[in-house]
BAFI-3210 file (N, C-alpha, C; in Angstrom, 3 decimals, decimal comma, padded with zeros to 6 digits):
// residues 159
n [1|2|3|4|5|6|7|8|9|10|11|12|13|14|15|16|17|18|19|20|21|22|23|24|25|26|27|28|29|30|31|32|33|34|35|36|37|38|39|40|41|42|43|44|45|46|47|48|49|50|51|52|53|54|55|56|57|58|59|60|61|62|63|64|65|66|67|68|69|70|71|72|73|74|75|76|77|78|79|80|81|82|83|84|85|86|87|88|89|90|91|92|93|94|95|96|97|98|99|100|101|102|103|104|105|106|107|108|109|110|111|112|113|114|115|116|117|118|119|120|121|122|123|124|125|126|127|128|129|130|131|132|133|134|135|136|137|138|139|140|141|142|143|144|145|146|147|148|149|150|151|152|153|154|155|156|157|158|159]
n.u [000,849|000,677|002,217|000,777|-001,810|-002,410|-003,992|-002,403|-000,958|000,908|001,452|001,333|003,568|005,606|005,470|006,071|008,749|010,040|009,589|010,986|013,592|013,865|012,395|011,570|010,798|008,701|005,173|004,292|006,564|006,935|004,615|005,160|007,156|005,834|003,787|001,167|-001,383|-000,620|-002,542|-003,441|-001,168|-001,062|-003,467|-002,922|-000,630|-001,774|-003,587|-001,787|-000,549|-002,715|-003,205|-001,127|001,224|003,056|004,906|005,286|008,056|011,593|014,577|017,763|020,776|024,336|026,102|028,838|029,467|028,386|029,991|029,832|031,550|031,928|030,613|029,021|028,230|026,333|026,178|023,852|023,424|020,775|019,610|017,166|014,867|012,378|012,826|013,165|011,402|011,551|014,265|014,469|012,933|014,613|016,850|015,836|016,012|018,609|020,380|022,331|021,767|020,587|019,336|017,710|017,423|015,595|016,879|017,741|020,037|023,404|023,243|020,832|019,796|020,522|022,201|022,538|024,762|025,686|028,564|030,855|033,614|036,055|036,309|033,870|032,239|033,116|032,205|029,410|028,982|029,990|028,777|026,080|024,870|025,761|024,493|021,873|019,118|018,685|020,392|022,860|025,479|027,627|028,777|030,927|031,156|033,032|032,367|034,174|033,705|030,845|029,441|027,174|024,085|020,956|017,534|014,940|014,807|012,298|010,575|009,027|006,335|007,431|010,102]
n.v [-001,197|002,144|005,018|007,424|006,541|005,806|006,828|008,961|011,413|014,408|014,142|011,334|010,704|011,884|010,344|007,810|008,313|008,682|006,166|004,548|005,202|004,386|001,735|000,898|002,988|004,479|005,143|007,399|008,987|009,491|010,965|013,311|014,384|015,000|016,526|015,614|013,529|010,472|008,506|009,280|008,766|005,996|005,206|006,146|004,574|002,052|002,314|002,656|000,218|-001,556|-000,787|-001,936|-000,670|-000,424|-003,091|-004,814|-004,746|-004,591|-005,836|-004,568|-006,060|-006,231|-008,033|-008,820|-008,838|-011,172|-012,984|-013,106|-011,938|-011,566|-010,329|-011,115|-010,868|-012,503|-013,024|-014,511|-016,705|-017,919|-021,062|-020,939|-018,264|-018,920|-020,569|-019,097|-018,832|-021,399|-021,519|-019,389|-020,442|-022,522|-021,044|-019,762|-021,685|-021,647|-020,513|-018,513|-016,798|-013,628|-011,784|-011,320|-010,560|-010,197|-009,453|-007,080|-006,877|-008,038|-010,314|-012,826|-012,987|-011,457|-012,008|-011,577|-012,609|-013,628|-014,574|-016,342|-016,366|-016,690|-019,412|-020,432|-019,146|-020,437|-023,034|-022,620|-021,832|-024,096|-026,395|-025,817|-023,687|-024,233|-026,595|-026,151|-026,680|-025,251|-023,155|-021,906|-020,774|-018,927|-015,729|-014,395|-011,699|-010,171|-008,146|-005,380|-003,312|-001,871|001,066|002,637|002,064|002,331|003,230|003,903|007,249|009,341|011,421|014,561|016,049|018,386|017,969]
n.w [-000,016|-000,905|000,595|000,291|000,208|002,712|005,722|007,261|009,352|010,225|012,997|013,275|011,723|013,262|015,589|014,530|013,692|016,173|017,385|015,600|016,097|018,713|019,767|022,239|023,778|026,175|025,750|027,109|027,200|024,483|024,119|025,605|023,983|021,613|022,407|023,155|024,706|026,500|025,972|023,449|021,903|022,189|020,917|018,336|017,646|017,715|015,606|013,433|013,554|013,082|010,444|009,190|008,849|010,980|011,985|014,433|016,784|017,288|018,802|018,505|018,283|019,053|016,988|017,070|019,772|020,567|019,398|016,646|014,380|011,678|008,754|005,784|002,302|-000,065|-003,388|-005,366|-008,021|-009,784|-011,167|-012,585|-012,662|-011,709|-009,588|-007,332|-005,023|-003,791|-003,218|-001,429|000,672|001,444|002,253|004,481|006,407|007,219|009,855|009,949|007,857|007,536|005,966|002,837|-000,548|-003,562|-006,632|-009,248|-011,980|-011,686|-009,963|-009,066|-006,552|-003,396|-000,487|002,998|005,507|008,802|010,512|012,689|012,033|009,349|008,949|009,860|007,978|005,664|006,200|006,251|003,596|002,151|003,344|003,538|001,871|-000,825|-001,451|-001,966|-003,955|-007,098|-006,931|-008,906|-008,882|-006,616|-005,368|-003,044|-000,837|001,610|004,340|005,399|007,093|008,596|007,876|007,906|009,379|009,766|010,593|008,210|007,219|007,819|005,595|005,129|003,221|002,390|002,119]
ca.u [000,013|001,491|002,055|-000,246|-003,104|-002,633|-004,476|-001,450|-000,686|002,193|001,602|001,718|004,974|006,498|005,448|006,862|010,167|010,530|009,600|012,016|014,909|013,873|011,129|011,220|010,446|007,301|004,246|004,245|007,721|006,610|003,553|005,853|007,942|004,967|002,792|-000,196|-001,516|-000,191|-003,627|-003,441|-000,067|-001,491|-004,483|-002,252|000,204|-002,693|-004,098|-000,712|-000,324|-003,848|-003,053|-000,026|002,450|003,953|004,893|006,015|009,262|012,663|015,738|018,943|021,943|025,635|026,490|030,228|029,527|027,973|030,950|029,599|032,331|032,089|029,418|029,320|027,100|026,437|025,426|023,411|022,925|019,831|019,458|016,003|014,221|011,205|013,251|013,351|010,638|012,072|015,585|014,236|012,497|015,837|017,692|015,211|016,425|020,006|020,282|023,288|021,195|019,818|018,651|017,674|016,718|015,484|017,491|017,997|021,486|024,298|022,780|019,387|019,495|021,647|021,951|023,449|024,940|026,567|029,325|031,850|034,890|036,130|036,088|032,437|031,709|033,432|031,311|028,090|028,992|030,259|027,907|024,656|024,409|026,070|023,634|020,483|018,710|018,307|021,530|023,844|026,744|027,566|029,948|030,929|031,855|033,197|032,278|035,264|033,153|029,520|029,584|025,825|023,013|019,964|016,216|014,486|014,582|010,997|010,537|007,720|006,043|008,235|011,543]
ca.v [-000,023|003,363|005,915|008,457|005,926|005,645|008,029|009,319|012,849|014,852|013,520|009,943|010,671|012,184|009,164|006,792|008,648|008,401|004,700|003,915|005,395|003,658|001,043|000,603|004,205|004,445|006,033|008,644|009,799|009,976|012,015|014,538|014,909|015,468|017,400|015,037|012,594|009,049|007,798|009,608|008,030|004,587|005,087|006,307|003,409|000,927|002,576|002,391|-001,234|-002,136|-000,467|-002,732|000,197|-000,884|-004,550|-005,247|-004,032|-005,531|-005,447|-004,633|-006,477|-006,083|-009,429|-009,057|-009,129|-012,569|-013,810|-013,100|-010,797|-011,503|-010,113|-011,385|-010,755|-013,561|-012,878|-015,861|-016,889|-019,037|-021,788|-020,338|-017,333|-019,572|-021,320|-018,153|-019,159|-022,620|-021,186|-018,572|-021,372|-023,243|-020,071|-019,502|-022,786|-021,420|-019,441|-017,421|-015,877|-012,608|-010,951|-011,862|-009,680|-010,551|-008,263|-006,939|-006,727|-009,186|-011,448|-013,085|-012,725|-010,963|-012,536|-011,148|-013,634|-013,326|-015,775|-016,102|-016,103|-017,200|-020,909|-020,564|-018,770|-021,546|-024,110|-022,296|-021,913|-025,436|-027,409|-025,429|-022,899|-024,851|-027,750|-025,736|-026,901|-024,053|-022,244|-022,232|-020,433|-017,754|-014,887|-013,919|-010,455|-010,025|-006,745|-004,977|-002,383|-001,311|002,492|003,179|001,098|003,150|003,075|004,858|008,619|009,757|012,724|015,204|016,468|019,580|017,580]
ca.w [000,012|-001,020|001,746|000,050|000,385|004,127|006,404|008,282|009,365|010,788|014,299|013,045|011,221|014,385|016,468|013,825|013,770|017,518|017,584|014,767|016,725|019,968|019,820|023,605|024,485|026,667|025,059|027,873|026,765|023,123|024,289|025,999|022,887|020,542|023,046|023,238|025,844|026,298|025,355|022,023|021,282|022,180|019,849|017,045|017,376|017,402|014,264|012,505|013,558|012,390|009,030|008,691|008,706|012,025|012,032|015,595|017,114|017,442|019,558|017,696|019,100|018,458|016,719|017,457|021,209|020,702|018,706|015,194|013,950|010,210|007,921|004,366|001,385|-001,058|-004,628|-005,792|-009,391|-009,825|-012,429|-013,216|-011,741|-011,146|-008,398|-006,272|-003,792|-003,145|-002,692|-000,220|001,733|001,935|002,950|005,788|007,328|007,598|010,868|009,656|006,870|008,232|005,000|001,450|-001,488|-004,974|-007,178|-010,660|-012,172|-011,821|-009,163|-008,931|-005,146|-002,592|000,856|004,057|006,536|009,914|010,902|013,737|011,423|007,997|008,980|009,950|006,675|004,732|006,554|005,809|002,127|001,642|003,892|003,518|000,711|-002,106|-001,690|-002,198|-005,340|-007,790|-006,953|-009,907|-008,273|-005,715|-005,164|-001,671|-000,486|003,043|004,740|006,278|008,088|008,313|008,209|008,105|009,621|010,407|010,032|007,179|007,677|007,277|004,989|005,007|001,830|002,070|001,951]
c.u [000,893|001,182|000,957|-001,671|-003,444|-003,089|-003,536|-001,199|000,642|002,455|002,010|003,172|005,926|006,594|006,246|008,349|010,748|010,644|010,681|013,388|015,012|012,489|010,675|010,814|008,973|006,433|004,156|005,418|007,502|005,602|004,177|006,539|007,060|003,765|001,344|-000,257|-000,981|-001,259|-003,697|-002,353|-000,471|-002,478|-003,815|-001,387|-000,668|-003,211|-003,029|-000,389|-001,451|-003,772|-001,935|001,255|003,490|003,799|005,761|007,177|010,374|013,790|016,955|020,121|023,220|026,171|027,940|030,329|029,088|028,861|030,743|030,229|032,490|030,737|029,832|028,030|027,356|025,556|025,117|022,898|022,021|019,885|018,299|015,336|012,943|011,558|013,420|012,677|011,189|013,456|015,422|013,825|013,712|016,744|017,151|015,633|017,878|020,059|021,244|022,765|020,249|019,069|018,735|016,871|016,726|015,922|017,498|019,535|022,180|023,750|021,287|018,944|020,728|021,306|022,989|023,525|025,862|027,261|030,319|033,188|034,930|035,918|034,593|031,754|031,926|032,474|029,895|027,987|029,080|029,178|026,397|024,266|024,597|025,179|022,171|020,148|018,223|019,396|022,551|025,247|026,570|028,842|029,816|031,738|031,878|033,199|033,464|034,784|031,753|029,522|028,223|024,863|021,962|018,589|015,938|014,291|013,304|011,063|009,156|007,537|006,895|009,699|011,842]
c.v [001,241|004,284|006,946|007,864|005,667|006,930|008,346|010,831|013,140|014,225|012,044|009,820|010,967|010,978|008,054|007,077|008,365|006,903|004,035|004,126|004,678|003,010|000,738|001,858|004,162|005,493|007,385|009,554|010,330|011,145|013,340|015,194|015,527|016,293|016,906|014,102|011,204|008,240|008,052|008,841|006,567|004,353|005,201|005,130|002,214|001,102|002,232|000,908|-001,956|-001,898|-001,327|-001,937|-000,199|-002,404|-005,017|-004,297|-005,061|-004,965|-005,624|-004,962|-006,163|-007,520|-009,750|-009,433|-010,582|-013,517|-013,897|-011,865|-010,661|-011,347|-010,364|-011,199|-011,772|-013,189|-014,245|-015,800|-018,101|-019,722|-021,216|-019,406|-017,955|-020,369|-020,402|-018,556|-020,367|-022,341|-020,315|-019,477|-022,133|-022,292|-019,737|-020,506|-022,601|-020,270|-018,275|-016,415|-014,920|-011,682|-011,567|-010,922|-010,269|-009,313|-008,254|-006,817|-008,050|-010,446|-011,615|-012,694|-012,215|-011,298|-011,961|-012,255|-013,126|-014,619|-015,362|-015,680|-016,730|-018,725|-021,194|-020,218|-019,914|-022,710|-023,853|-022,402|-023,324|-026,436|-027,080|-024,790|-023,640|-026,060|-027,405|-025,877|-025,633|-023,004|-022,713|-021,996|-019,206|-016,966|-014,296|-012,670|-010,321|-008,510|-006,453|-004,061|-001,991|000,122|003,144|002,019|001,863|002,869|004,123|006,232|009,102|011,177|013,286|015,602|017,637|019,203|017,187]
c.w [-000,004|000,156|001,503|000,217|001,859|004,768|007,583|008,193|010,016|012,146|014,177|012,625|012,382|015,328|015,824|013,906|015,126|017,767|016,789|015,377|018,045|020,152|021,246|024,421|024,928|025,897|025,784|027,477|025,368|023,254|024,686|024,823|021,791|021,105|022,931|024,417|025,468|025,637|023,847|021,285|021,169|021,052|018,493|016,696|017,034|015,972|013,211|012,410|012,806|010,869|008,392|008,490|009,752|012,122|013,220|015,896|017,266|018,252|018,641|018,617|018,349|018,226|017,193|018,942|021,506|019,909|017,193|014,591|012,446|009,532|006,479|003,552|000,287|-002,240|-005,150|-007,210|-009,414|-011,162|-013,268|-012,196|-011,087|-009,882|-007,177|-004,963|-003,080|-002,543|-001,413|000,932|002,334|002,703|004,342|006,847|007,775|008,565|010,600|008,644|007,609|007,262|003,628|000,581|-002,871|-005,746|-008,721|-010,807|-012,219|-011,163|-009,221|-007,524|-004,480|-001,135|001,836|005,121|007,589|010,338|011,997|013,124|010,027|007,925|009,053|008,644|005,662|004,955|006,043|004,270|001,622|002,110|003,738|002,198|-000,624|-002,451|-001,937|-003,690|-005,911|-007,817|-007,938|-009,392|-007,380|-005,778|-003,776|-001,506|001,027|003,372|005,676|007,391|007,646|008,778|008,496|008,317|010,433|009,851|008,967|007,831|007,023|006,773|004,994|003,562|001,432|001,821|000,583]
res [x|x|x|x|x|x|x|x|x|x|x|x|x|x|x|x|x|x|x|x|x|x|x|x|x|x|x|x|x|x|x|x|x|x|x|x|x|x|x|x|x|x|x|x|x|x|x|x|x|x|x|x|x|x|x|x|x|x|x|x|x|x|x|x|x|x|x|x|x|x|x|x|x|x|x|x|x|x|x|x|x|x|x|x|x|x|x|x|x|x|x|x|x|x|x|x|x|x|x|x|x|x|x|x|x|x|x|x|x|x|x|x|x|x|x|x|x|x|x|x|x|x|x|x|x|x|x|x|x|x|x|x|x|x|x|x|x|x|x|x|x|x|x|x|x|x|x|x|x|x|x|x|x|x|x|x|x|x|x]
***
């Protein structure tokens, strides 16, 4: 559903921006920031959730602190584009896969994985990914540093 078809206003956008930067902030704190009651914030968040605009909340962890210090991106070449759905289902079963996009350009799919180290990456590639039916070949790119990782910056109509 396109944003222009949703019935959202400036207050909704302000609430969304605050929640996107801190999903655990109490509604009463949001209310103070946007100068409305906590009840109004609650009603607005429920409306946005019912519309499907808000889909839960999540806790962002620092993977390195849990021993996952290597981020890699895998460009996947499919045998046939019709195999996309079955490949995605197989990728969902691999815990190290944290993101998957169907793409245009060089790769059919682009996958983000988190591993402990290069040996762990090798094991994931060799023992899991390479055996998925429908994958023709892959190209792996190891991330040296993630410089930007932020939520969508909401723009107003004036931006």
